[in-house]
N, C-alpha and C positions, 0 to 999 in steps of 0.2 A: 504493501501499500505506500503510495506516495503522495503526501499532502503538497499542494502547490496553490499560488495564487496566479490567475490569469485575467488580465483587463486590458483596455483600449482597443485600439484598430490599427491597422498599419502593418508594415513588415515586422515580421517575429524578432522580439529581442528577449533572449535567454539571460537569465543573470543567476550566476553561480556563488555560492557563499564559501566564506572559508572553514576552516576547523577548529576554530577556538572552541571553547567551554560555551554552550548555549547559542552557538552560532543555529542561524535558518534563513529561512526566505525574508526574515524579518530585518534582517542585515541593511536590505534595500528598501526598508517601509518608507521612509522618508521622500524615496526617489518614485515611488509607483505612479503618484498623480502627474506629476509634470512628464514622465517618459509616456504614460498612457495616453498623452494628448496626441503623440507623434507615432507611438508603436505599440504592436500587440505585444504585451509585457509577459514573458511566463517567467516565474520564480519557484522552481521547486525547493524543498527541505530534501537536502540528499539524503540517501539512506543512513540510518544511524543518527539523524538530526532533527530537531525541531520535531513535529509531529507525523514524520516518515517511518516506517517500520524499520528496525534494525537489520542489517545484512546477515544472511545465514552463514556468511564467512568474512574474513578481514578482506577487504576490498583495499586495491593497490589503485594509485592514480590512473592505472590504464583501465583497472576495473569499474572505477566511477565514470571516467570516459566512456566505456561502453555502456553504463548504467545510463548515461544521457543520451546517446544514441537511441537506445531503447525506449527511451521515455520520450523521445521526441518522433519515432515511428510509432508509437502508440498516439498521439496526438494528430498523426498523418502529416509531420512537418519535414519537409526534404532540404530545406535551406533557412537558416537562420543566421541571425547576429548573436554573437556570444560575448558575453561580459564576465569575468572572473574576478572576485577578489581574493588573494592570497592563496590558499590551496585550490579553490576554485578557478584561478586564472591559470595554473598547472593543469586543470582538467581541461578546460576549453582550449 
């Protein structure tokens, strides 16, 4: 189960948070409104963070990247803009 927020209209913009304690999609919370004026903003809680289920096994950076690809596939998205903070940047 993946918790995420999706709002706005325009080109898809996926926001990936970092891995500090308490990290989640809310890292970008203050930016949602302004970004949603120009983009289809999608911000997931990565597995094991926020309100998303914990992964069954330890995820590497590549494993999280694979998760993002599968998540976007499930949303029917093939081309997106990625923004990542800290570890989210490495995943992006």
